[in-house]
C-alpha positions in Angstrom: -81.4 118.7 -56.5 -79.6 115.5 -56.5 -76.6 114.7 -54.2 -73.6 114.4 -56.3 -71.2 113.3 -53.5 -69.8 109.8 -53.6 -71.7 108.8 -50.4 -74.4 106.3 -51.1 -77.9 107.2 -50.0 -79.8 104.9 -47.8 -82.8 103.3 -49.3 -85.2 100.6 -48.5 -83.0 98.0 -50.0 -80.0 100.0 -51.1 -80.6 98.1 -54.3 -77.7 98.1 -56.6 -75.4 99.9 -54.2 -72.6 98.8 -51.9 -73.4 97.2 -48.5 -72.5 99.1 -45.4 -70.2 96.9 -43.4 -71.3 98.7 -40.2 -75.0 98.5 -40.8 -77.1 96.2 -38.6 -78.4 93.3 -40.6 -82.1 93.4 -41.3 -83.9 90.3 -40.1 -85.6 88.3 -42.8 -89.3 88.7 -43.2 -91.6 86.3 -41.3 -92.8 83.5 -43.4 -96.4 83.5 -44.3 -98.8 81.5 -42.3 -98.8 77.8 -43.0 -95.4 77.8 -44.7 -92.8 75.3 -43.5 -90.2 76.5 -41.1 -86.8 77.1 -42.6 -84.0 74.7 -41.5 -82.1 75.7 -38.4 -78.7 77.2 -39.0 -75.8 74.8 -38.4 -74.0 75.1 -35.1 -70.3 75.3 -35.0 -67.9 74.2 -32.2 -66.7 76.5 -29.6 -63.7 78.5 -30.3 -60.4 76.9 -29.1 -59.2 78.0 -25.8 -55.8 79.6 -25.5 -53.4 77.4 -23.5 -52.4 78.7 -20.2 -48.8 80.0 -19.9 -46.5 77.8 -17.9 -46.0 78.9 -14.4 -42.4 79.8 -13.6 -40.9 79.3 -10.2 -38.5 77.2 -8.4 -37.9 73.9 -10.2 -39.3 70.9 -8.5 -36.8 68.5 -7.0 -36.3 65.5 -9.2 -38.1 62.4 -8.1 -36.2 59.1 -7.8 -38.0 56.0 -9.0 -38.7 53.1 -6.7 -36.5 50.1 -6.6 -37.1 47.8 -9.7 -39.5 45.0 -9.0 -38.2 41.5 -9.7 -40.3 39.2 -11.7 -42.0 36.5 -9.7 -40.9 32.9 -10.3 -42.7 31.4 -13.2 -45.1 28.7 -12.2 -44.1 26.8 -15.3 -40.4 26.6 -14.5 -39.0 23.1 -14.1 -38.5 22.3 -10.4 -34.9 21.7 -9.3 -34.4 18.1 -8.2 -32.2 16.9 -5.3 -29.5 15.8 -7.8 -27.7 12.5 -8.5 -26.3 10.4 -5.8 -22.5 10.5 -5.9 -22.1 7.0 -4.4 -24.2 5.6 -7.2 -22.1 7.3 -9.8 -18.9 5.9 -8.1 -20.5 2.4 -8.3 -20.9 2.7 -12.0 -17.4 4.1 -12.6 -15.7 1.4 -10.5 -17.7 -1.2 -12.2 -16.5 0.0 -15.6 -12.9 -0.1 -14.3 -13.4 -3.8 -13.2 -12.9 -3.4 -9.5 -15.3 -6.3 -8.7 -16.1 -6.1 -5.0 -15.9 -2.2 -4.9 -18.8 -1.5 -7.3 -20.8 -4.2 -5.6 -20.5 -2.5 -2.2 -20.9 1.0 -3.6 -24.0 0.0 -5.6 -25.7 -1.4 -2.5 -24.9 1.8 -0.6 -26.1 3.9 -3.5 -29.5 2.1 -3.6 -30.1 2.7 0.1 -29.1 6.4 -0.3 -31.4 7.1 -3.3 -34.3 5.5 -1.5 -33.6 7.4 1.7 -32.7 10.8 0.3 -34.9 10.8 -2.8 -32.0 11.5 -5.1 -31.6 10.1 -8.6 -29.0 7.6 -9.6 -30.8 4.3 -8.8 -29.9 3.0 -12.3 -26.2 3.8 -11.7 -26.3 1.9 -8.5 -27.9 -1.1 -10.1 -25.4 -1.1 -12.9 -22.6 -1.1 -10.4 -24.0 -4.0 -8.6 -24.5 -6.0 -11.8 -21.0 -5.3 -13.1 -19.4 -6.0 -9.7 -21.2 -9.4 -9.4 -20.3 -10.4 -12.9 -16.6 -9.5 -12.4 -16.4 -11.4 -9.1 -17.8 -14.5 -10.9 -15.4 -14.1 -13.8 -12.4 -13.7 -11.5 -13.4 -16.8 -9.5 -13.6 -18.8 -12.8 -10.2 -17.4 -13.9 -8.6 -18.4 -10.7 -10.0 -21.9 -10.8 -8.8 -22.3 -14.4 -5.3 -21.1 -13.6 -5.0 -23.3 -10.5 -6.3 -26.3 -12.5 -3.8 -25.6 -15.3 -0.9 -25.3 -12.9 -1.9 -28.5 -11.1 -2.1 -30.3 -14.5 1.4 -29.0 -15.4 2.8 -30.1 -12.1 1.1 -33.4 -12.3 2.5 -34.0 -15.8 6.0 -32.9 -14.7 5.9 -35.3 -11.8 4.9 -38.1 -14.1 7.8 -37.4 -16.4 10.1 -37.2 -13.4 9.0 -40.6 -12.2 9.4 -42.1 -15.7 12.8 -40.5 -16.1 14.0 -41.9 -12.7 12.7 -45.3 -13.8 15.0 -45.2 -16.9 12.7 -43.7 -19.6 15.3 -41.4 -21.3 12.7 -40.0 -23.7 10.8 -38.8 -20.6 14.0 -37.3 -19.3 14.5 -35.3 -22.5 10.9 -34.2 -22.5 11.1 -33.1 -18.9 14.4 -31.3 -19.6 13.0 -29.1 -22.4 9.6 -28.4 -20.6 11.4 -27.4 -17.4 13.9 -25.2 -19.3 11.0 -23.0 -20.5 10.4 -21.9 -16.9 14.1 -21.0 -16.5 15.0 -23.8 -14.0 16.1 -27.1 -15.6 14.8 -30.1 -13.7 17.7 -31.8 -11.9 16.4 -35.3 -12.6 16.2 -34.5 -16.3 19.6 -32.8 -16.4 21.2 -36.0 -15.1 19.1 -38.4 -17.2 17.5 -39.8 -14.1 20.8 -39.8 -12.1 22.7 -41.8 -14.7 25.2 -39.1 -15.7 26.6 -35.8 -14.4 24.5 -32.7 -14.8 24.5 -31.2 -18.3 22.7 -33.7 -20.4 21.4 -31.0 -22.6 18.3 -33.0 -23.4 20.2 -35.8 -25.1 19.6 -38.6 -22.6 18.0 -40.9 -25.2 21.1 -40.8 -27.3 23.3 -42.4 -24.7 21.6 -43.4 -21.5 23.4 -45.5 -18.9 21.6 -48.2 -16.9 22.1 -47.2 -13.2 22.0 -50.9 -12.2 24.7 -52.1 -14.5 26.6 -49.0 -15.5 26.4 -50.2 -19.1 25.0 -48.3 -22.0 21.5 -49.2 -23.0 22.1 -48.0 -26.6 24.2 -50.0 -29.0 27.8 -48.8 -29.2 30.4 -47.9 -26.5 30.7 -44.1 -26.6 27.4 -42.3 -26.7 27.4 -40.1 -23.6 29.4 -39.1 -20.6 30.9 -42.1 -18.8 31.3 -44.3 -21.9 34.7 -43.2 -22.9 37.4 -41.8 -20.6 39.1 -39.7 -23.3 35.9 -38.2 -24.5 34.9 -37.6 -20.8 38.1 -35.6 -20.4 37.3 -33.5 -23.4 33.7 -33.1 -22.1 35.1 -31.8 -18.8 37.4 -29.4 -20.5 34.7 -28.2 -22.8 32.3 -27.7 -19.9 35.1 -25.7 -18.1 35.3 -23.3 -21.0 38.0 -24.7 -23.3 36.4 -24.2 -26.7 39.1 -26.2 -28.5 38.1 -29.2 -26.4 34.5 -28.7 -27.4 35.6 -28.8 -31.1 37.7 -31.9 -30.5 34.9 -33.6 -28.7 32.5 -32.9 -31.5 35.0 -34.2 -34.1 36.1 -37.3 -32.3 32.7 -38.5 -31.0 30.2 -40.7 -32.9 27.5 -39.0 -34.9 24.3 -38.6 -33.0 25.9 -39.3 -29.7 25.6 -37.2 -26.6 29.3 -36.4 -26.9 28.8 -34.9 -30.3 25.8 -32.9 -29.2 27.6 -31.5 -26.2 30.7 -30.6 -28.2 28.7 -29.2 -31.1 26.8 -26.9 -28.7 30.1 -25.7 -27.2 29.1 -27.2 -23.8 25.4 -26.3 -24.1 26.3 -22.7 -24.6 25.1 -22.1 -28.1 23.7 -24.1 -31.0 26.0 -23.4 -33.9 27.5 -24.9 -37.0 30.7 -23.0 -36.6 33.8 -24.0 -34.6 33.6 -23.0 -31.0 37.1 -21.4 -31.0 35.8 -19.0 -33.6 33.0 -17.8 -31.4 33.2 -15.1 -28.7 32.0 -17.3 -25.8 
């Protein structure tokens, strides 16, 4: 009688039926003698371990880091030099300013300091010495030129003075105008070499008087002060500030004479073509 229940019956292979999940697997049959061994089953890695749970407890005290370490000086950094000598710099500056002896002295001191202290600035010191020396030479040349020029002017003035005193009225007038440029009219020229009162106005050659004879050396009888008493009176009044006398002197004197020049200039006060009485003098 067959079993009609739904439970499968065990058999040698349980062929065609479902596999019992709880049955012990049957080992495979041994291979026949001389057959090659089957390949070994692959090995798999170990199962991952479960991480340990963190231990709970009192929290650890926070740790403080150590002081920051400072970087060591780079061996490739440019070495710091001793600097530039201040005296050498001063030598160059004073040399540019043209102080002559000052940069020369400072330059010499700067050279000694740079050599002794090992500081830079030797070029500045040398430049100061060169500039100072050149300036000293230039100042000496300038002084010599000025002194020589003044000596030449004084020599020329003395020569004109001697000629004027000897009766050269042209020299008197030249001396008068050259000396008036300096602000002080030469006394010898102003009196035409002592032949007339002061106030010639540079017109000695128009009416000079020979000191030895008291006679005019120019043709005519009324060319300058001393030749005519009436004109002399007008001259004196004009010189005293009477502008009407100046106009009268100009009108009554001979053309080109010293009287006319003195009256026309309103007593050497101003060169003008107008009447003196019309001027605010």
